[in-house]
DOMAR-927520 format. One record per residue (C-alpha): residue number from 1; residue in three letters; z, y, x. Coordinates in steps of 0.02 Angstrom, whole numbers, padded with zeros to 5 digits. Layout:
// DOMAR-927520
kegu,tilum,w,v,u
NUM,ala,Z,Y,X
...
This chain:
// DOMAR-927520
kegu,tilum,w,v,u
1,met,05149,05332,05038
2,thr,05054,05335,04875
3,ser,05149,05337,04713
4,ala,05085,05160,04676
5,ala,05152,05102,04844
6,ala,05318,05189,04811
7,glu,05330,05102,04643
8,asp,05291,04933,04724
9,val,05429,04960,04851
10,ala,05551,05015,04715
11,thr,05507,04859,04616
12,ala,05539,04747,04767
13,val,05710,04825,04794
14,arg,05754,04813,04609
15,met,05702,04630,04606
16,glu,05814,04592,04754
17,leu,05958,04685,04674
18,ala,05936,04579,04518
19,arg,05929,04417,04618
20,arg,06093,04464,04699
21,arg,06169,04531,04539
22,met,06205,04691,04634
23,thr,06209,04863,04555
24,gly,06117,05016,04617
25,lys,06287,05098,04638
26,ala,06346,04958,04752
27,leu,06186,04969,04853
28,ala,06203,05158,04868
29,glu,06381,05140,04932
30,ser,06327,05004,05055
31,ile,06195,05115,05135
32,gly,06289,05279,05125
33,met,06181,05359,04992
34,gly,06229,05445,04831
35,gln,06204,05355,04666
36,arg,06086,05490,04600
37,ser,05978,05477,04758
38,ile,05963,05287,04750
39,ser,05925,05296,04563
40,lys,05777,05412,04593
41,arg,05710,05292,04724
42,leu,05737,05137,04618
43,val,05632,05208,04477
44,gly,05496,05266,04597
45,lys,05521,05454,04571
46,val,05560,05477,04756
47,pro,05491,05359,04889
48,phe,05611,05266,05002
49,lys,05612,05323,05183
50,ala,05586,05192,05319
51,asp,05765,05205,05382
52,glu,05831,05182,05205
53,leu,05728,05024,05183
54,leu,05790,04957,05349
55,arg,05971,04985,05295
56,ile,05937,04903,05127
57,ala,05858,04752,05209
58,asp,06009,04741,05323
59,val,06128,04745,05174
60,phe,06028,04604,05095
61,gly,06029,04507,05259
62,met,05840,04510,05264
63,lys,05701,04571,05375
64,leu,05606,04719,05304
65,gly,05449,04612,05286
66,glu,05544,04486,05181
67,leu,05605,04623,05065
68,leu,05431,04693,05041
69,asp,05341,04524,05032
70,asp,05220,04521,04885
71,ser,05193,04333,04892
72,arg,05347,04287,04792
73,asp,05312,04202,04629
74,asn,05432,04241,04486
75,gly,05567,04287,04610
76,glu,05559,04122,04702
77,arg,05543,04119,04889
78,glu,05423,03998,04967
79,glu,05508,03866,05071
80,val,05425,03788,05221
81,ala,05442,03599,05229
82,ser,05509,03541,05396
């Protein structure tokens, strides 16, 4: 994963944390990771591993693709009219 890709992933996770008003510490505890480790990932210093992203998506009640979806506009999810 390139550093730009790692930063994009970190941004997506940070945005979801903000939407949920959840702290990095709470996320770290939820996925069994140390606070220092999650902090390095959230700022893009260390890339997330695939299994970590899957656990994060699970904590958020999302599919991985939803978490990483770039098509959101200003944090709003697109809704499909039925």
